C-alpha positions in Angstrom: -34.2 10.5 -1.8 -31.4 7.6 -2.4 -29.1 5.8 0.1 -26.3 8.2 -0.5 -28.2 11.2 -0.1 -30.3 9.9 2.7 -26.9 9.3 4.8 -25.2 12.6 3.6 -22.2 10.6 2.0 -20.9 12.9 -0.4 -19.8 16.4 -0.3 -21.1 19.4 -2.8 -17.7 18.7 -5.1 -18.2 14.6 -5.0 -22.1 15.5 -6.0 -21.0 17.4 -8.7 -18.6 15.1 -9.8 -20.9 12.8 -9.9 -23.4 14.5 -12.3 -20.3 15.1 -14.7 -19.9 11.4 -15.1 -23.8 10.8 -15.5 -23.0 13.6 -18.4 -20.3 11.6 -19.9 -22.4 8.7 -19.6 -25.4 10.0 -21.5 -22.8 11.2 -24.3 -21.6 7.8 -25.3 -18.6 6.1 -25.5 -18.8 4.3 -22.0 -20.2 1.0 -22.2 -19.1 -0.9 -18.5 -17.9 1.0 -15.0 -15.9 -1.0 -12.7 -16.7 -0.6 -9.4 -13.6 -1.6 -6.4 -12.8 -1.0 -3.0 -9.5 -1.8 -1.4 -9.6 -4.9 0.4 -7.6 -5.3 3.8 -4.7 -6.5 2.0 -4.8 -3.4 -0.3 -6.4 -5.7 -3.0 -9.0 -4.2 -5.5 -12.3 -6.2 -5.3 -15.3 -5.3 -6.5 -18.3 -5.5 -9.2 -18.4 -4.4 -12.9 -22.0 -2.7 -14.2 -23.5 -1.9 -17.0 -23.6 2.0 -18.0 -27.7 1.9 -17.8 -27.1 0.7 -13.9 -24.8 3.9 -13.5 -27.6 6.4 -12.3 -28.7 3.3 -9.7 -25.5 3.2 -8.5 -24.5 6.7 -8.1 -27.8 7.1 -5.9 -27.5 4.1 -3.9 -24.4 2.4 -4.0 -24.2 -1.2 -4.7 -24.0 -4.4 -2.4 -20.9 -6.6 -1.8 -20.6 -9.6 0.1 -19.3 -8.6 3.4 -17.2 -12.2 3.7 -14.6 -10.4 1.4 -13.0 -8.7 4.7 -12.7 -12.1 6.2 -10.3 -13.6 4.1 -6.3 -13.8 3.6 -4.1 -13.4 0.7 -5.2 -16.8 -0.8 -8.7 -15.8 -0.5 -9.5 -18.3 2.2 -12.1 -17.2 4.6 -10.6 -17.2 8.0 -13.3 -16.1 10.3 -16.5 -17.7 11.2 -19.3 -16.1 9.1 -22.2 -18.8 9.7 -22.5 -19.4 13.4 -24.5 -18.0 16.2 -21.3 -16.0 17.2 -21.0 -12.4 16.0 -18.2 -12.3 13.6 -15.4 -9.9 14.6 -18.1 -8.7 17.3 -19.9 -6.8 14.2 -23.3 -8.5 13.8 -23.5 -6.7 10.5 -21.0 -9.5 9.1 -23.3 -12.6 10.4 -24.2 -14.9 7.4 -21.7 -13.4 5.1 -24.4 -10.3 4.5 -24.0 -7.7 2.1 -22.4 -4.6 2.8 -22.8 -1.3 0.5 -20.2 -0.2 -1.9 -20.4 3.9 -2.0 -18.4 5.0 -5.2 -16.2 8.2 -4.3 -17.0 10.6 -8.2 -13.8 12.3 -7.7 -11.8 8.8 -8.1 -13.7 8.3 -11.3 -11.0 7.4 -14.4 -11.7 6.0 -18.2 -9.5 2.9 -18.4 -7.1 3.5 -21.1 -6.4 0.0 -22.0 -9.9 -1.1 -21.5 -12.0 0.5 -23.9 -15.1 2.0 -22.7 -15.0 1.0 -19.5 -15.1 3.5 -16.5 -13.4 2.9 -13.1 -14.8 4.3 -9.7 -13.2 3.5 -6.3 -15.7 2.7 -3.6 -15.9 3.4 0.3 -17.4 0.5 2.3 -20.7 1.2 4.4 -23.3 -1.1 5.9 -26.9 -1.3 5.0 -27.7 0.9 8.0 -25.7 3.7 6.4 -22.8 3.6 9.1 -19.2 3.3 8.0 -17.4 -0.7 7.9 -14.6 -0.2 10.4 -12.2 -2.8 8.5 -12.5 -0.6 5.4 -8.7 0.5 5.1 -9.3 3.6 3.4 -11.5 4.9 6.0 -9.2 4.0 8.5 -6.4 6.2 6.7 -9.3 9.0 6.7 -9.8 8.3 10.4 -6.1 9.1 11.1 -6.1 11.9 8.7 -8.5 13.4 11.0 -6.4 13.5 13.9 -3.3 15.5 12.4 -5.0 18.8 14.2 -5.3 20.9 10.9 -2.2 20.2 9.2 -2.2 18.3 5.6 -0.1 14.6 5.3 1.8 15.0 2.1 2.9 11.7 0.7 4.9 10.7 -2.3 5.9 7.3 -3.7 9.1 5.6 -4.8 8.1 2.0 -5.4 10.3 -1.4 -7.2 9.0 -3.8 -8.9 9.6 -6.8 -11.3 8.8 -6.8 -15.0 9.0 -10.6 -16.5 7.9 -12.1 -20.1 5.0 -14.2 -19.2 6.0 -17.8 -20.5 3.3 -19.8 -19.3 0.3 -18.6 -16.8 -0.1 -21.7 -15.8 -4.0 -22.1 -16.4 -4.6 -25.6 -16.8 -6.9 -27.7 -14.5 -3.9 -29.3 -12.6 -2.7 -25.7 -11.6 -5.7 -24.9 -9.6 -5.7 -24.3 -5.9 -5.8 -21.9 -3.4 -3.7 -20.4 -4.2 -3.3 -21.5 -7.8 0.3 -22.4 -9.5 2.9 -19.5 -10.2 3.1 -18.3 -13.5 6.2 -19.7 -15.3 8.6 -16.3 -16.3 11.3 -15.3 -18.2 14.2 -12.1 -17.6 13.8 -9.1 -20.0 17.3 -7.9 -18.8 20.2 -8.9 -16.8 20.6 -6.5 -14.5 23.3 -5.6 -12.2 23.8 -2.3 -14.1 21.7 0.6 -12.1 20.3 3.1 -13.9 22.0 1.4 -17.0 20.6 3.4 -20.4 21.4 -0.1 -22.5 19.0 -2.1 -19.7 16.5 0.5 -19.6 16.4 0.2 -23.6 16.0 -3.4 -23.1 12.6 -2.9 -21.5 11.8 0.1 -23.4 8.9 -1.6 -25.5 7.1 -2.7 -22.4 7.7 0.5 -20.8 6.4 2.8 -23.2 3.2 0.8 -23.0 3.0 0.9 -19.2 3.6 4.9 -19.3 1.3 5.4 -21.7 -1.7 4.0 -19.6 -0.2 5.4 -16.6 -0.5 8.8 -17.8 -3.9 8.0 -19.6 -5.2 7.4 -16.1 -4.1 11.0 -15.1 -1.8 9.6 -12.6 1.1 12.1 -11.9 3.9 9.8 -12.9 7.6 11.6 -12.5 9.9 8.6 -13.8 10.3 5.3 -14.6 13.7 3.7 -14.0 16.0 0.6 -14.3 16.8 -1.0 -10.8 19.8 -3.2 -10.1 18.0 -6.4 -9.8 17.5 -8.5 -13.4 14.2 -7.2 -14.6 13.5 -5.0 -12.1 11.8 -1.7 -12.5 11.1 1.4 -10.2 8.9 4.4 -10.8 7.9 7.7 -8.8 4.6 9.8 -8.6 4.1 13.0 -7.6 3.8 13.8 -4.2 -0.1 14.2 -3.0 -2.2 15.1 0.0 -4.5 13.3 2.5 -5.4 9.8 0.5 -4.3 11.0 -2.8 -1.1 8.8 -2.7 -2.9 5.7 -1.2 -5.9 5.8 -4.0 -2.7 6.4 -6.7 -1.2 3.6 -5.2 -4.0 0.8 -5.5 -5.2 2.0 -9.0 -1.3 2.1 -10.6 -0.5 -1.3 -8.7 -3.5 -3.1 -10.6 -3.1 -1.1 -13.7 0.5 -2.3 -14.3 -0.6 -5.9 -13.7 -3.5 -5.5 -15.9 -1.5 -3.6 -19.2 1.5 -6.0 -18.5 -0.7 -9.2 -18.9 -2.6 -7.9 -21.7 1.0 -7.7 -23.7 2.4 -10.7 -22.8 4.4 -9.9 -19.5 4.0 -10.6 -15.7 4.3 -7.6 -13.2 4.9 -8.4 -9.7 5.0 -6.2 -6.7 6.2 -9.3 -4.7 8.9 -8.1 -2.2 11.4 -10.7 -3.2 10.5 -13.7 -5.7 11.9 -16.8 -5.7 14.1 -16.8 -8.9 17.9 -17.2 -9.2 19.7 -13.7 -9.2 16.2 -11.6 -8.5 16.5 -9.0 -6.2 14.4 -7.5 -3.0 12.1 -4.5 -4.0 11.1 -1.8 -1.9 8.5 1.0 -1.4 10.2 3.9 0.1 7.6 6.7 1.3 8.4 10.2 1.3 6.1 12.3 4.0 6.1 15.6 5.6 3.7 18.0 6.8 2.0 20.9 5.6 -0.1 23.8 7.1 -1.5 26.3 4.4 0.9 25.1 1.8 3.9 25.3 3.6 5.7 22.4 5.2 6.6 22.4 8.9 9.5 19.8 9.0 11.7 22.3 8.0 13.8 24.0 10.9 13.0 27.6 11.0 16.2 29.3 11.8 19.2 29.1 14.2 22.2 27.1 14.3 21.7 23.3 14.2 23.7 20.5 16.0 26.3 18.3 14.9 24.5 15.0 15.7 20.6 16.3 15.6 18.3 16.1 12.4 18.1 19.1 10.0 14.1 19.5 11.1 12.2 21.7 12.9 10.8 20.7 16.9 7.8 19.3 14.7 9.8 17.1 12.7 12.4 15.8 15.3 9.6 14.8 17.3 7.6 13.2 14.3 11.1 11.6 13.2 11.2 10.3 17.1 7.8 8.4 16.5 8.5 7.0 13.2 11.5 5.1 14.6 10.0 4.5 18.3 7.1 2.6 16.8 9.3 1.3 13.8 8.8 -2.3 14.8 4.9 -2.0 15.4 4.3 -0.2 12.2 6.2 -3.0 10.3 3.6 -5.2 10.4 1.6 -2.7 8.3 4.4 -1.5 6.0 5.7 -5.5 5.3 2.6 -7.2 5.8 3.8 -10.7 3.9 6.3 -13.5 5.3 8.4 -12.9 2.2 9.2 -9.0 2.7 11.1 -9.8 6.1 13.7 -11.5 3.6 14.9 -8.0 2.6 15.8 -6.8 5.8 19.5 -7.5 5.1 22.6 -5.9 6.4 24.3 -3.5 3.7 22.0 -4.5 1.3 20.6 -1.1 1.1 17.3 -1.8 2.9 17.2 -1.3 6.7 18.0 -3.6 9.7 17.2 -1.4 12.4 15.7 1.8 13.5 17.7 4.6 12.9 17.9 7.9 10.8 20.6 9.5 8.8 21.3 12.8 7.1 20.8 11.4 2.9 21.7 7.8 4.1 20.4 5.1 2.1 21.3 2.4 4.8 18.9 4.0 7.3 15.6 3.3 7.9 14.8 6.9 7.8 16.5 9.1 5.5 16.1 12.8 6.1 16.4 15.0 3.0 15.7 18.8 2.0 16.9 22.3 2.7 13.8 24.3 2.7 10.0 24.0 3.7 9.1 23.0 0.4 11.6 19.9 0.0 12.3 18.8 3.4 10.8 15.5 4.0 11.1 12.3 5.7 11.5 9.1 3.2 11.1 5.9 5.5 12.7 2.8 3.3 10.9 0.3 5.6 7.7 -0.4 3.4 7.5 -3.6 0.8 5.7 -3.1 -2.5 3.1 -5.3 -1.5 1.6 -3.4 1.3 -2.0 -1.9 1.5 -1.0 1.8 1.2 -4.1 2.9 3.4 -2.7 0.9 6.3 1.0 1.8 5.4 -0.1 5.8 5.6 -2.0 5.3 8.6 0.4 3.7 10.2 2.9 6.5 9.6 0.9 9.0 10.2 -0.4 7.6 13.4 3.5 7.2 14.7 4.7 10.5 13.6 1.8 11.8 15.6 2.4 10.0 18.6 5.9 11.3 18.6 4.9 14.8 18.5 2.0 14.2 21.0 5.2 12.8 23.5 8.0 15.1 22.1 9.8 12.2 21.2 13.9 12.4 20.3 15.2 10.4 17.6 18.6 10.4 18.9 21.7 10.8 16.7 22.1 10.3 13.2 23.5 6.9 12.4 26.5 7.4 10.2 27.5 3.7 10.1 23.3 2.6 10.0 24.5 -1.2 9.7 26.5 -1.0 13.2 24.7 1.3 14.9 23.2 0.5 18.4 19.5 0.4 17.7 16.3 -1.3 18.0 16.3 -4.4 15.2 13.7 -4.2 12.9 11.6 -7.8 13.3 13.1 -10.9 11.2 9.5 -12.0 10.8 6.0 -11.3 10.2 5.3 -13.0 13.5 7.9 -10.9 15.5 6.1 -7.7 13.6 2.4 -8.7 14.9 3.7 -8.9 18.5 5.1 -5.6 18.6 2.1 -4.2 17.1 0.0 -5.7 19.4 2.0 -4.6 22.4 2.2 -1.2 21.2 -1.1 0.4 22.8 -0.4 3.7 21.7 -0.6 3.0 18.1 -3.2 0.6 18.4 -5.5 3.7 20.2 -4.4 5.6 17.1 -5.7 2.8 14.5 -8.6 1.2 16.6 -8.0 -1.8 18.9 -10.5 -3.6 17.4 -9.1 -3.1 13.9 -5.5 -4.1 15.2 -7.1 -7.2 17.0 -9.0 -7.9 13.5 -5.9 -7.7 11.3 -3.1 -9.7 13.6 -6.0 -12.5 13.2 -5.9 -12.6 9.5 -2.3 -12.7 9.4 -1.6 -15.1 11.9 -4.1 -17.6 9.7 -1.7 -16.5 7.0 1.6 -17.8 9.4 -0.4 -20.9 10.4 -1.2 -22.1 6.9 2.6 -21.3 6.0 3.9 -23.4 8.8 2.2 -26.2 7.7 3.8 -26.4 4.3 7.2 -28.1 3.6 9.2 -26.1 1.7 11.9 -26.1 -0.7 14.5 -25.3 1.7 13.4 -28.3 4.2 13.7 -30.9 1.0 17.1 -29.6 0.0 18.2 -29.5 3.4 16.8 -33.2 5.0 15.4 -35.3 2.0 19.3 -36.8 1.2 21.2 -36.7 4.3 18.9 -38.2 6.4 
């Protein structure tokens, strides 16, 4: 009996999927399998094993260093791992000891751009078999379990930038932690929203991306040209539970890998430091479903002029999103760069308000029936960890339902409405998260403490850097 069976880590459907994977491997054509997990930043990390090792992996998982959970976005370890103290209160992390990556067979893919390469998304367990509490996929699963028998349904609408790669900057002098940013060139001039001509300028590489995304089996709906230069938007069909988050981590990694193989650079950074470039957002469409039917739509009766066109459940869920918006922004906008997007009159929100089909509001209420009524939260940036973004949104909505929170009237002028402003910096968002006890109870107080510590380490590192702005502002005049 292997590790997975001994600890009862798979349901019957996963066990059946594992047998299918082994059968596929035995039939030939598969050479290696990439085993990955989404770290605290939503970045995929893992190992690649040969197909001959696959039976062992599907029986016992595979070990991986727990130090990966102690790193910031540059890869720097920000927690002590080699002291007498228990790192993060978890003795299992002492000495950068191994964790176990347990593959989820239902996530198996063959990578279209890498012939003979399989791919499996994994969950994290300690060697004792207990869940690793810092695993963000596991955190989302725990919040989904709080939904009282309802299903959380989400759809993503995400923007990113796609450039020609002029110089990858991989010389010895470019190394660092992080290394030098690549030099890139634009693929179109932008400023022509949804222009067919602009789209055609990007079509050669977009067609390659489309073919590979569809080859992965991801439910791609659309590829569109956004307003900014070299800016693209794509949307996926809605999915339940973990589905959208699992799709997003694969999608983001796939787009970057395929683009690089074809001489391009794709970035999900919110606001690249390039002339004329616009901010990118990640709009999350969300609803709750019971027995396949959405519960956000009103069941009947007249609607008030100022109230949302939602059921009492949907109204309270919306109230929770607004009440906890400042705290959840630490997860929906987890980089210092992302807060530069929150500007007035920018199609990005700057305060916690809702509107009826209003793209200036933080939450846009859409739909006219059980199958289409949903809340589009426009607060997110494309670099967000998908599991934490979804978990924090669901937690906030459930808190709204538990407290029967009122969202207030619609904002006809969302950039002038009297409402709580969104944080202007990552530090301000972390302060809000640490003071939101109800949200912390749903997400886990220990996880919140862990997450804020990592993010504050990034802020401290940034505060020690001399920026281009400081050089321009002071170098000549003083």
